[in-house]
FIMIGU-321660 format. One line per field, with one value per residue (C-alpha): residue in one letter; x negated, y, z. Coordinates in Angstrom, 2 decimals, always signed. Example, Ala and Ser with C-alpha at 12.3 -4.5 7.8 and 13.67 -1.06 7.14 Angstrom:
// residues 2
kolza <- c(a, s)
X <- c(-12.30, -13.67)
Y <- c(-4.50, -1.06)
Z <- c(+7.80, +7.14)
***
This chain:
// residues 208
kolza <- c(m, q, a, l, l, v, v, d, v, q, n, d, f, c, p, g, g, a, l, a, v, p, n, g, d, a, v, v, p, v, i, n, d, l, a, a, a, f, d, h, v, v, l, t, q, d, w, h, p, a, g, h, q, s, f, a, s, s, h, d, g, n, e, p, y, d, t, i, t, v, d, y, g, e, q, i, l, w, p, d, h, c, v, q, g, t, p, g, a, a, f, h, p, d, l, n, v, d, a, a, e, l, i, i, r, k, g, f, r, p, t, i, d, s, y, s, a, f, y, e, n, d, g, t, t, p, t, g, l, t, g, y, l, q, t, r, g, i, d, t, l, v, v, v, g, l, a, a, d, f, c, v, r, w, t, a, v, d, g, r, d, e, g, f, s, v, s, v, v, e, e, a, t, r, g, i, d, q, d, g, s, l, d, a, a, w, g, a, m, n, d, a, g, v, q, v, i, s, a, d, a, a, r, a, q, a, d, a)
X <- c(+0.00, -1.33, -0.87, -1.56, -3.73, -3.41, -6.26, -5.90, -4.01, -3.56, -3.45, -6.84, -8.46, -6.51, -7.32, -6.75, -7.40, -10.16, -12.19, -11.02, -12.18, -12.37, -9.18, -8.09, -4.41, -4.89, -4.45, -1.01, +0.96, -1.23, -0.70, +3.13, +3.29, +1.29, +3.32, +6.45, +4.74, +3.61, +5.84, +3.71, +2.31, +0.07, -0.98, -3.83, -3.79, -6.72, -5.56, -8.17, -7.71, -8.77, -12.55, -13.32, -16.93, -17.26, -16.50, -19.31, -17.37, -17.84, -21.73, -23.27, -26.05, -24.69, -22.92, -20.69, -22.41, -25.43, -26.20, -26.62, -27.31, -24.58, -24.24, -23.14, -25.74, -25.83, -22.84, -22.18, -20.46, -17.40, -15.26, -12.25, -9.76, -6.67, -6.09, -3.15, +0.24, -1.17, -0.08, -3.55, -3.08, +0.29, +0.42, +0.39, +4.02, +4.29, +2.98, +5.72, +5.46, +8.83, +7.17, +4.87, +5.61, +2.78, +0.87, -2.48, -3.77, -7.49, -10.21, -7.81, -10.50, -12.32, -15.82, -15.79, -15.28, -13.40, -13.83, -12.74, -9.10, -10.41, -13.01, -13.99, -17.50, -19.08, -18.34, -16.71, -13.46, -10.76, -7.78, -5.64, -5.09, -6.78, -4.45, -1.33, -2.36, -3.30, +0.23, +1.85, +0.11, -1.73, -4.98, -5.55, -5.97, -5.97, -7.43, -6.83, -7.03, -9.61, -12.48, -14.19, -17.63, -16.43, -13.05, -12.25, -15.79, -15.83, -12.32, -13.14, -16.43, -14.98, -11.88, -14.40, -16.10, -12.88, -12.32, -9.97, -10.17, -10.47, -10.20, -10.51, -8.48, -10.95, -8.30, -6.71, -9.58, -11.97, -15.25, -16.85, -20.23, -22.61, -26.21, -25.53, -22.95, -20.64, -23.27, -24.30, -20.58, -19.99, -23.22, -22.18, -18.89, -20.36, -22.84, -19.97, -18.10, -15.44, -13.93, -13.39, -10.24, -7.98, -4.56, -3.23, -5.18, -3.74, -0.23, -0.69, -1.92, +0.99, +3.27, +1.47)
Y <- c(+0.00, +3.63, +7.03, +10.42, +12.29, +16.03, +17.84, +21.56, +23.37, +26.40, +30.11, +30.87, +28.51, +30.07, +33.29, +36.15, +34.10, +34.38, +31.48, +31.40, +28.59, +30.00, +29.12, +27.16, +27.84, +25.97, +22.64, +23.36, +22.39, +19.37, +18.06, +18.75, +16.70, +13.88, +13.92, +13.31, +9.99, +8.57, +6.95, +7.89, +11.35, +12.69, +16.08, +17.46, +20.83, +22.88, +24.18, +26.16, +27.97, +31.55, +31.80, +28.40, +27.36, +27.21, +30.81, +33.14, +35.76, +33.40, +33.83, +37.16, +38.04, +35.38, +35.98, +33.80, +30.95, +30.95, +27.55, +26.74, +23.80, +22.58, +19.39, +17.31, +18.57, +21.41, +23.62, +26.07, +29.28, +30.26, +33.33, +33.09, +31.05, +28.82, +30.10, +28.28, +29.94, +32.51, +32.95, +31.93, +28.33, +27.91, +25.60, +27.48, +28.54, +26.67, +23.41, +20.79, +19.71, +18.01, +14.90, +14.52, +11.51, +12.74, +15.99, +15.50, +18.56, +18.74, +21.10, +22.07, +21.16, +24.44, +23.04, +20.55, +21.42, +18.96, +18.46, +14.81, +13.71, +10.58, +12.06, +15.26, +16.42, +14.54, +11.45, +9.64, +11.56, +10.05, +11.81, +8.68, +8.53, +5.16, +3.41, +5.15, +4.00, +0.45, +0.06, +1.24, -1.35, +1.25, +0.33, +2.63, +6.46, +9.13, +12.29, +15.71, +19.33, +21.87, +21.99, +19.45, +20.07, +19.84, +18.50, +16.53, +15.05, +14.09, +12.66, +10.56, +9.17, +8.50, +6.77, +4.31, +3.92, +2.99, +0.34, +1.94, +2.04, +5.90, +7.89, +11.75, +13.51, +15.97, +18.39, +18.47, +19.86, +22.85, +23.55, +26.44, +25.54, +26.95, +26.45, +23.32, +21.73, +20.76, +18.77, +17.14, +16.35, +14.57, +12.60, +11.57, +10.48, +8.44, +6.88, +5.88, +4.19, +6.88, +6.92, +10.23, +10.10, +12.30, +13.37, +11.16, +8.07, +8.91, +9.04, +5.64, +4.20, +5.37, +3.78, +0.53)
Z <- c(+0.03, -0.82, +0.39, -0.96, +1.77, +1.32, +3.15, +4.47, +1.80, +3.97, +3.44, +4.92, +2.40, -0.64, -2.41, +0.04, +3.13, +5.68, +4.32, +0.74, -1.43, -5.05, -7.05, -4.10, -4.92, -8.23, -6.42, -5.20, -8.44, -9.13, -5.58, -5.78, -8.88, -7.38, -4.06, -6.20, -7.45, -4.16, -1.58, +1.31, +1.81, +4.80, +5.44, +7.54, +8.97, +10.40, +13.85, +15.68, +19.10, +19.13, +19.98, +18.58, +18.87, +15.17, +14.68, +14.13, +16.23, +19.21, +19.04, +19.60, +16.98, +14.45, +11.12, +9.10, +7.38, +9.93, +11.24, +14.86, +17.01, +19.21, +21.38, +18.57, +15.91, +13.45, +13.07, +10.27, +11.68, +9.93, +9.62, +12.17, +10.21, +10.67, +14.18, +15.68, +14.98, +12.66, +8.97, +7.84, +9.54, +7.64, +4.62, +1.23, +0.63, -2.53, -1.26, -0.87, +2.75, +2.72, +1.14, +4.30, +6.56, +9.05, +9.77, +11.30, +13.19, +13.59, +15.13, +18.09, +20.73, +21.45, +21.46, +18.43, +14.86, +12.69, +8.97, +8.64, +8.92, +10.89, +13.30, +15.03, +13.89, +16.94, +14.79, +17.74, +18.76, +16.57, +15.26, +15.30, +11.54, +11.23, +13.43, +11.91, +8.42, +9.58, +11.36, +8.33, +6.13, +4.06, +2.82, -0.22, -0.06, -2.72, -1.28, -2.55, -1.03, +0.41, +0.25, -1.82, -0.15, +3.49, +4.71, +1.57, +1.60, +5.15, +5.04, +1.99, +3.44, +6.75, +5.01, +3.32, +6.53, +8.14, +5.54, +3.18, -0.59, -1.36, -4.47, -4.88, -7.62, -9.27, -10.42, -7.10, -5.14, -5.09, -3.34, -1.43, -2.88, -0.27, -0.80, -3.06, -0.86, -3.64, -5.52, -2.27, -1.52, -4.86, -4.24, -0.65, -1.87, -4.69, -2.26, -0.05, -2.79, -3.24, -6.87, -8.53, -10.66, -12.74, -11.88, -14.65, -13.24, -9.73, -11.13, -12.87, -9.57, -7.72, -10.39, -10.33)
***
């Protein structure tokens, strides 16, 4: 059984948002079309408290996109984004959220960032998604959303590590591409056994 996993299609990651991914909103119609083809759809939502450790504003003397060391390793510092209850944290208004059977909120712990839909960035704190998917009998994931080089990458790779078959739809994701991060992401996903497929292939897979 398969599911469409839609990662962080939120206002702050779209043009005009606090951490906008170039052309991030272009994924919305593609994702809506795919969601109509899949029987099971799961959404993730970045959901930070104000003053989150990953925000540059929480660290005197640092600027957005600086890298610091925290107790779980390196942390890129971001502009304040997807703060709980703010318009920036809301899903893009054109995204079809009615198709979702589950919304996983991540990054809500003040001292741990969270890219992956499966684990916080410490690599050990689970979101509970694995158990949900397994109890539903879902073994195949088609991943879409934002951003390709961070939350999509880590979600796809962790999904493989958790034993799922994982594909990423190329037309349904966009990247930030910070210091070569996009090429590194595609390489990491390839090394993990993630398949990169077209939207047409994903629709055919959903219909199979």
